[in-house]
Structure formats: C-alpha cells, structure tokens
Chimera marker file (.cmm) of the C-alpha trace (Angstrom):
<marker_set name="trace">
<marker id="1" x="67.611" y="95.566" z="126.070" r="1" g="1" b="0" radius="0.5"/>
<marker id="2" x="70.592" y="95.411" z="128.478" r="1" g="1" b="0" radius="0.5"/>
<marker id="3" x="68.539" y="97.415" z="130.963" r="1" g="1" b="0" radius="0.5"/>
<marker id="4" x="65.797" y="94.537" z="131.131" r="1" g="1" b="0" radius="0.5"/>
<marker id="5" x="68.873" y="91.909" z="131.686" r="1" g="1" b="0" radius="0.5"/>
<marker id="6" x="70.091" y="93.926" z="134.458" r="1" g="1" b="0" radius="0.5"/>
<marker id="7" x="66.595" y="94.727" z="135.874" r="1" g="1" b="0" radius="0.5"/>
<marker id="8" x="66.343" y="90.876" z="136.772" r="1" g="1" b="0" radius="0.5"/>
<marker id="9" x="68.797" y="90.592" z="139.337" r="1" g="1" b="0" radius="0.5"/>
<marker id="10" x="68.719" y="93.984" z="140.577" r="1" g="1" b="0" radius="0.5"/>
<marker id="11" x="70.152" y="94.458" z="143.919" r="1" g="1" b="0" radius="0.5"/>
<marker id="12" x="68.991" y="91.277" z="145.148" r="1" g="1" b="0" radius="0.5"/>
<marker id="13" x="72.260" y="89.054" z="145.526" r="1" g="1" b="0" radius="0.5"/>
<marker id="14" x="69.787" y="85.959" z="146.359" r="1" g="1" b="0" radius="0.5"/>
<marker id="15" x="68.893" y="85.715" z="142.717" r="1" g="1" b="0" radius="0.5"/>
<marker id="16" x="72.499" y="85.599" z="141.606" r="1" g="1" b="0" radius="0.5"/>
<marker id="17" x="73.450" y="82.792" z="144.033" r="1" g="1" b="0" radius="0.5"/>
<marker id="18" x="70.258" y="80.768" z="143.165" r="1" g="1" b="0" radius="0.5"/>
<marker id="19" x="71.121" y="81.033" z="139.344" r="1" g="1" b="0" radius="0.5"/>
<marker id="20" x="74.844" y="79.942" z="139.840" r="1" g="1" b="0" radius="0.5"/>
<marker id="21" x="73.839" y="77.168" z="141.913" r="1" g="1" b="0" radius="0.5"/>
<marker id="22" x="71.133" y="76.337" z="139.592" r="1" g="1" b="0" radius="0.5"/>
<marker id="23" x="73.941" y="76.398" z="136.501" r="1" g="1" b="0" radius="0.5"/>
<marker id="24" x="76.467" y="74.687" z="138.906" r="1" g="1" b="0" radius="0.5"/>
<marker id="25" x="74.304" y="71.826" z="140.306" r="1" g="1" b="0" radius="0.5"/>
<marker id="26" x="71.564" y="71.642" z="137.635" r="1" g="1" b="0" radius="0.5"/>
<marker id="27" x="73.447" y="70.492" z="134.627" r="1" g="1" b="0" radius="0.5"/>
<marker id="28" x="74.931" y="67.582" z="136.744" r="1" g="1" b="0" radius="0.5"/>
<marker id="29" x="71.054" y="66.677" z="137.822" r="1" g="1" b="0" radius="0.5"/>
<marker id="30" x="69.749" y="66.904" z="134.402" r="1" g="1" b="0" radius="0.5"/>
<marker id="31" x="72.466" y="64.983" z="133.033" r="1" g="1" b="0" radius="0.5"/>
<marker id="32" x="72.054" y="61.992" z="135.079" r="1" g="1" b="0" radius="0.5"/>
<marker id="33" x="68.162" y="61.973" z="134.577" r="1" g="1" b="0" radius="0.5"/>
<marker id="34" x="68.889" y="61.725" z="130.665" r="1" g="1" b="0" radius="0.5"/>
<marker id="35" x="71.559" y="59.198" z="131.572" r="1" g="1" b="0" radius="0.5"/>
<marker id="36" x="68.811" y="57.237" z="133.177" r="1" g="1" b="0" radius="0.5"/>
<marker id="37" x="66.334" y="57.252" z="130.494" r="1" g="1" b="0" radius="0.5"/>
<marker id="38" x="68.944" y="56.610" z="127.924" r="1" g="1" b="0" radius="0.5"/>
<marker id="39" x="70.103" y="53.396" z="129.935" r="1" g="1" b="0" radius="0.5"/>
<marker id="40" x="66.556" y="52.418" z="130.055" r="1" g="1" b="0" radius="0.5"/>
<marker id="41" x="65.972" y="52.758" z="126.455" r="1" g="1" b="0" radius="0.5"/>
<marker id="42" x="69.070" y="50.921" z="125.732" r="1" g="1" b="0" radius="0.5"/>
<marker id="43" x="67.901" y="48.139" z="127.960" r="1" g="1" b="0" radius="0.5"/>
<marker id="44" x="64.722" y="47.667" z="126.229" r="1" g="1" b="0" radius="0.5"/>
<marker id="45" x="65.952" y="47.053" z="122.498" r="1" g="1" b="0" radius="0.5"/>
<marker id="46" x="69.160" y="46.392" z="120.625" r="1" g="1" b="0" radius="0.5"/>
<marker id="47" x="68.614" y="49.250" z="118.332" r="1" g="1" b="0" radius="0.5"/>
<marker id="48" x="68.896" y="51.755" z="121.262" r="1" g="1" b="0" radius="0.5"/>
<marker id="49" x="72.011" y="50.081" z="122.813" r="1" g="1" b="0" radius="0.5"/>
<marker id="50" x="73.781" y="50.526" z="119.529" r="1" g="1" b="0" radius="0.5"/>
<marker id="51" x="72.964" y="54.084" z="119.158" r="1" g="1" b="0" radius="0.5"/>
<marker id="52" x="73.533" y="54.549" z="123.277" r="1" g="1" b="0" radius="0.5"/>
<marker id="53" x="76.865" y="56.243" z="122.846" r="1" g="1" b="0" radius="0.5"/>
<marker id="54" x="76.205" y="58.564" z="120.104" r="1" g="1" b="0" radius="0.5"/>
<marker id="55" x="72.594" y="59.467" z="121.274" r="1" g="1" b="0" radius="0.5"/>
<marker id="56" x="73.999" y="60.214" z="124.773" r="1" g="1" b="0" radius="0.5"/>
<marker id="57" x="76.682" y="62.502" z="123.603" r="1" g="1" b="0" radius="0.5"/>
<marker id="58" x="74.530" y="64.303" z="121.112" r="1" g="1" b="0" radius="0.5"/>
<marker id="59" x="71.920" y="64.776" z="123.747" r="1" g="1" b="0" radius="0.5"/>
<marker id="60" x="74.631" y="66.110" z="126.145" r="1" g="1" b="0" radius="0.5"/>
<marker id="61" x="76.015" y="68.749" z="123.641" r="1" g="1" b="0" radius="0.5"/>
<marker id="62" x="72.447" y="69.865" z="123.028" r="1" g="1" b="0" radius="0.5"/>
<marker id="63" x="71.660" y="69.961" z="126.374" r="1" g="1" b="0" radius="0.5"/>
<marker id="64" x="74.733" y="72.458" z="127.051" r="1" g="1" b="0" radius="0.5"/>
<marker id="65" x="73.948" y="74.601" z="123.825" r="1" g="1" b="0" radius="0.5"/>
<marker id="66" x="70.453" y="74.848" z="124.998" r="1" g="1" b="0" radius="0.5"/>
<marker id="67" x="71.423" y="75.883" z="128.874" r="1" g="1" b="0" radius="0.5"/>
<marker id="68" x="73.753" y="78.562" z="127.515" r="1" g="1" b="0" radius="0.5"/>
<marker id="69" x="71.262" y="80.034" z="124.934" r="1" g="1" b="0" radius="0.5"/>
<marker id="70" x="68.372" y="80.131" z="127.644" r="1" g="1" b="0" radius="0.5"/>
<marker id="71" x="70.485" y="81.685" z="130.009" r="1" g="1" b="0" radius="0.5"/>
<marker id="72" x="71.600" y="84.004" z="127.848" r="1" g="1" b="0" radius="0.5"/>
<marker id="73" x="68.495" y="85.001" z="126.086" r="1" g="1" b="0" radius="0.5"/>
<marker id="74" x="66.687" y="85.469" z="129.460" r="1" g="1" b="0" radius="0.5"/>
<marker id="75" x="69.573" y="87.731" z="130.730" r="1" g="1" b="0" radius="0.5"/>
<marker id="76" x="70.400" y="85.373" z="133.490" r="1" g="1" b="0" radius="0.5"/>
<marker id="77" x="74.379" y="85.246" z="133.095" r="1" g="1" b="0" radius="0.5"/>
<marker id="78" x="74.977" y="83.507" z="136.699" r="1" g="1" b="0" radius="0.5"/>
<marker id="79" x="73.490" y="80.648" z="135.116" r="1" g="1" b="0" radius="0.5"/>
<marker id="80" x="76.124" y="80.348" z="132.596" r="1" g="1" b="0" radius="0.5"/>
<marker id="81" x="78.840" y="81.367" z="134.934" r="1" g="1" b="0" radius="0.5"/>
<marker id="82" x="77.842" y="78.544" z="137.427" r="1" g="1" b="0" radius="0.5"/>
<marker id="83" x="77.663" y="75.974" z="134.425" r="1" g="1" b="0" radius="0.5"/>
<marker id="84" x="81.209" y="76.932" z="133.495" r="1" g="1" b="0" radius="0.5"/>
<marker id="85" x="82.429" y="76.765" z="137.522" r="1" g="1" b="0" radius="0.5"/>
<marker id="86" x="80.986" y="73.424" z="137.663" r="1" g="1" b="0" radius="0.5"/>
<marker id="87" x="83.613" y="72.123" z="134.643" r="1" g="1" b="0" radius="0.5"/>
<marker id="88" x="86.537" y="74.511" z="136.024" r="1" g="1" b="0" radius="0.5"/>
<marker id="89" x="86.209" y="73.589" z="139.932" r="1" g="1" b="0" radius="0.5"/>
<marker id="90" x="87.371" y="69.907" z="139.088" r="1" g="1" b="0" radius="0.5"/>
<marker id="91" x="89.764" y="70.522" z="137.099" r="1" g="1" b="0" radius="0.5"/>
<marker id="92" x="91.480" y="73.286" z="139.358" r="1" g="1" b="0" radius="0.5"/>
<marker id="93" x="91.516" y="70.671" z="142.417" r="1" g="1" b="0" radius="0.5"/>
<marker id="94" x="92.753" y="68.079" z="140.195" r="1" g="1" b="0" radius="0.5"/>
<marker id="95" x="95.570" y="70.465" z="139.147" r="1" g="1" b="0" radius="0.5"/>
<marker id="96" x="96.505" y="71.471" z="142.513" r="1" g="1" b="0" radius="0.5"/>
<marker id="97" x="96.732" y="67.639" z="143.766" r="1" g="1" b="0" radius="0.5"/>
<marker id="98" x="98.643" y="66.986" z="140.814" r="1" g="1" b="0" radius="0.5"/>
<marker id="99" x="101.344" y="69.700" z="141.873" r="1" g="1" b="0" radius="0.5"/>
<marker id="100" x="100.945" y="68.675" z="145.497" r="1" g="1" b="0" radius="0.5"/>
<marker id="101" x="101.778" y="64.729" z="144.933" r="1" g="1" b="0" radius="0.5"/>
<marker id="102" x="104.407" y="65.655" z="142.199" r="1" g="1" b="0" radius="0.5"/>
<marker id="103" x="106.597" y="67.451" z="145.069" r="1" g="1" b="0" radius="0.5"/>
<marker id="104" x="106.678" y="70.702" z="143.280" r="1" g="1" b="0" radius="0.5"/>
<marker id="105" x="108.382" y="73.174" z="145.525" r="1" g="1" b="0" radius="0.5"/>
<link id1="1" id2="2" r="1" g="1" b="0" radius="0.2"/>
<link id1="2" id2="3" r="1" g="1" b="0" radius="0.2"/>
<link id1="3" id2="4" r="1" g="1" b="0" radius="0.2"/>
<link id1="4" id2="5" r="1" g="1" b="0" radius="0.2"/>
<link id1="5" id2="6" r="1" g="1" b="0" radius="0.2"/>
<link id1="6" id2="7" r="1" g="1" b="0" radius="0.2"/>
<link id1="7" id2="8" r="1" g="1" b="0" radius="0.2"/>
<link id1="8" id2="9" r="1" g="1" b="0" radius="0.2"/>
<link id1="9" id2="10" r="1" g="1" b="0" radius="0.2"/>
<link id1="10" id2="11" r="1" g="1" b="0" radius="0.2"/>
<link id1="11" id2="12" r="1" g="1" b="0" radius="0.2"/>
<link id1="12" id2="13" r="1" g="1" b="0" radius="0.2"/>
<link id1="13" id2="14" r="1" g="1" b="0" radius="0.2"/>
<link id1="14" id2="15" r="1" g="1" b="0" radius="0.2"/>
<link id1="15" id2="16" r="1" g="1" b="0" radius="0.2"/>
<link id1="16" id2="17" r="1" g="1" b="0" radius="0.2"/>
<link id1="17" id2="18" r="1" g="1" b="0" radius="0.2"/>
<link id1="18" id2="19" r="1" g="1" b="0" radius="0.2"/>
<link id1="19" id2="20" r="1" g="1" b="0" radius="0.2"/>
<link id1="20" id2="21" r="1" g="1" b="0" radius="0.2"/>
<link id1="21" id2="22" r="1" g="1" b="0" radius="0.2"/>
<link id1="22" id2="23" r="1" g="1" b="0" radius="0.2"/>
<link id1="23" id2="24" r="1" g="1" b="0" radius="0.2"/>
<link id1="24" id2="25" r="1" g="1" b="0" radius="0.2"/>
<link id1="25" id2="26" r="1" g="1" b="0" radius="0.2"/>
<link id1="26" id2="27" r="1" g="1" b="0" radius="0.2"/>
<link id1="27" id2="28" r="1" g="1" b="0" radius="0.2"/>
<link id1="28" id2="29" r="1" g="1" b="0" radius="0.2"/>
<link id1="29" id2="30" r="1" g="1" b="0" radius="0.2"/>
<link id1="30" id2="31" r="1" g="1" b="0" radius="0.2"/>
<link id1="31" id2="32" r="1" g="1" b="0" radius="0.2"/>
<link id1="32" id2="33" r="1" g="1" b="0" radius="0.2"/>
<link id1="33" id2="34" r="1" g="1" b="0" radius="0.2"/>
<link id1="34" id2="35" r="1" g="1" b="0" radius="0.2"/>
<link id1="35" id2="36" r="1" g="1" b="0" radius="0.2"/>
<link id1="36" id2="37" r="1" g="1" b="0" radius="0.2"/>
<link id1="37" id2="38" r="1" g="1" b="0" radius="0.2"/>
<link id1="38" id2="39" r="1" g="1" b="0" radius="0.2"/>
<link id1="39" id2="40" r="1" g="1" b="0" radius="0.2"/>
<link id1="40" id2="41" r="1" g="1" b="0" radius="0.2"/>
<link id1="41" id2="42" r="1" g="1" b="0" radius="0.2"/>
<link id1="42" id2="43" r="1" g="1" b="0" radius="0.2"/>
<link id1="43" id2="44" r="1" g="1" b="0" radius="0.2"/>
<link id1="44" id2="45" r="1" g="1" b="0" radius="0.2"/>
<link id1="45" id2="46" r="1" g="1" b="0" radius="0.2"/>
<link id1="46" id2="47" r="1" g="1" b="0" radius="0.2"/>
<link id1="47" id2="48" r="1" g="1" b="0" radius="0.2"/>
<link id1="48" id2="49" r="1" g="1" b="0" radius="0.2"/>
<link id1="49" id2="50" r="1" g="1" b="0" radius="0.2"/>
<link id1="50" id2="51" r="1" g="1" b="0" radius="0.2"/>
<link id1="51" id2="52" r="1" g="1" b="0" radius="0.2"/>
<link id1="52" id2="53" r="1" g="1" b="0" radius="0.2"/>
<link id1="53" id2="54" r="1" g="1" b="0" radius="0.2"/>
<link id1="54" id2="55" r="1" g="1" b="0" radius="0.2"/>
<link id1="55" id2="56" r="1" g="1" b="0" radius="0.2"/>
<link id1="56" id2="57" r="1" g="1" b="0" radius="0.2"/>
<link id1="57" id2="58" r="1" g="1" b="0" radius="0.2"/>
<link id1="58" id2="59" r="1" g="1" b="0" radius="0.2"/>
<link id1="59" id2="60" r="1" g="1" b="0" radius="0.2"/>
<link id1="60" id2="61" r="1" g="1" b="0" radius="0.2"/>
<link id1="61" id2="62" r="1" g="1" b="0" radius="0.2"/>
<link id1="62" id2="63" r="1" g="1" b="0" radius="0.2"/>
<link id1="63" id2="64" r="1" g="1" b="0" radius="0.2"/>
<link id1="64" id2="65" r="1" g="1" b="0" radius="0.2"/>
<link id1="65" id2="66" r="1" g="1" b="0" radius="0.2"/>
<link id1="66" id2="67" r="1" g="1" b="0" radius="0.2"/>
<link id1="67" id2="68" r="1" g="1" b="0" radius="0.2"/>
<link id1="68" id2="69" r="1" g="1" b="0" radius="0.2"/>
<link id1="69" id2="70" r="1" g="1" b="0" radius="0.2"/>
<link id1="70" id2="71" r="1" g="1" b="0" radius="0.2"/>
<link id1="71" id2="72" r="1" g="1" b="0" radius="0.2"/>
<link id1="72" id2="73" r="1" g="1" b="0" radius="0.2"/>
<link id1="73" id2="74" r="1" g="1" b="0" radius="0.2"/>
<link id1="74" id2="75" r="1" g="1" b="0" radius="0.2"/>
<link id1="75" id2="76" r="1" g="1" b="0" radius="0.2"/>
<link id1="76" id2="77" r="1" g="1" b="0" radius="0.2"/>
<link id1="77" id2="78" r="1" g="1" b="0" radius="0.2"/>
<link id1="78" id2="79" r="1" g="1" b="0" radius="0.2"/>
<link id1="79" id2="80" r="1" g="1" b="0" radius="0.2"/>
<link id1="80" id2="81" r="1" g="1" b="0" radius="0.2"/>
<link id1="81" id2="82" r="1" g="1" b="0" radius="0.2"/>
<link id1="82" id2="83" r="1" g="1" b="0" radius="0.2"/>
<link id1="83" id2="84" r="1" g="1" b="0" radius="0.2"/>
<link id1="84" id2="85" r="1" g="1" b="0" radius="0.2"/>
<link id1="85" id2="86" r="1" g="1" b="0" radius="0.2"/>
<link id1="86" id2="87" r="1" g="1" b="0" radius="0.2"/>
<link id1="87" id2="88" r="1" g="1" b="0" radius="0.2"/>
<link id1="88" id2="89" r="1" g="1" b="0" radius="0.2"/>
<link id1="89" id2="90" r="1" g="1" b="0" radius="0.2"/>
<link id1="90" id2="91" r="1" g="1" b="0" radius="0.2"/>
<link id1="91" id2="92" r="1" g="1" b="0" radius="0.2"/>
<link id1="92" id2="93" r="1" g="1" b="0" radius="0.2"/>
<link id1="93" id2="94" r="1" g="1" b="0" radius="0.2"/>
<link id1="94" id2="95" r="1" g="1" b="0" radius="0.2"/>
<link id1="95" id2="96" r="1" g="1" b="0" radius="0.2"/>
<link id1="96" id2="97" r="1" g="1" b="0" radius="0.2"/>
<link id1="97" id2="98" r="1" g="1" b="0" radius="0.2"/>
<link id1="98" id2="99" r="1" g="1" b="0" radius="0.2"/>
<link id1="99" id2="100" r="1" g="1" b="0" radius="0.2"/>
<link id1="100" id2="101" r="1" g="1" b="0" radius="0.2"/>
<link id1="101" id2="102" r="1" g="1" b="0" radius="0.2"/>
<link id1="102" id2="103" r="1" g="1" b="0" radius="0.2"/>
<link id1="103" id2="104" r="1" g="1" b="0" radius="0.2"/>
<link id1="104" id2="105" r="1" g="1" b="0" radius="0.2"/>
</marker_set>
C-alpha cells in the first residue's frame, strides 16, 4: 500500500510542488469562500447570524480534518505539509519580528 502512495509522486518534483502549493494556499482560498457563504447566510436571517460564530468554527475544523484525511488517504502527503507550513510560516515571521524589534542581541 505504501508503494502505491510513493508511485503517485515518483521522480516528478512538479507534482510535489503543486501539492505543496495546493495545501499552502488552498486552505486559505477555501476558507475565504466558506466565510463569504456563511456571511451571506447570516445577513439573510437572524437565526443564521446567531449561529454564525459556532457554525464557522465547526466548519473550519471540519475543513481541516477533511483536508488532512483526504491528503493522507490519497498518499499526497505534500498537501498536508503545505497545510501545516501555511500556519507555521506566519508564526516564524512573527517570532523573527518580535526578536528583531525587542532588541535581542
């Protein structure tokens, strides 16, 4: 079974880069689209606006879990790596800026 997962990428690095970029940018694009849908629903009815925050949080968590499960079951681990990198890169930049502006020597 692991051999099939490795066969997807083979020696083609463009598939690896494409999957990484899909994981890196795709989660933010899908989240933005879902945010627009939920925001439009909340402006339509009062009940939807009451449920807006919990619904969007649950929807986001479901999106994260579904992305990681689909990526791992399909053997496309670079989607998951890109997904995690999309959260780690801003944190690393924030930490570097914090160290830089605090005058650490």
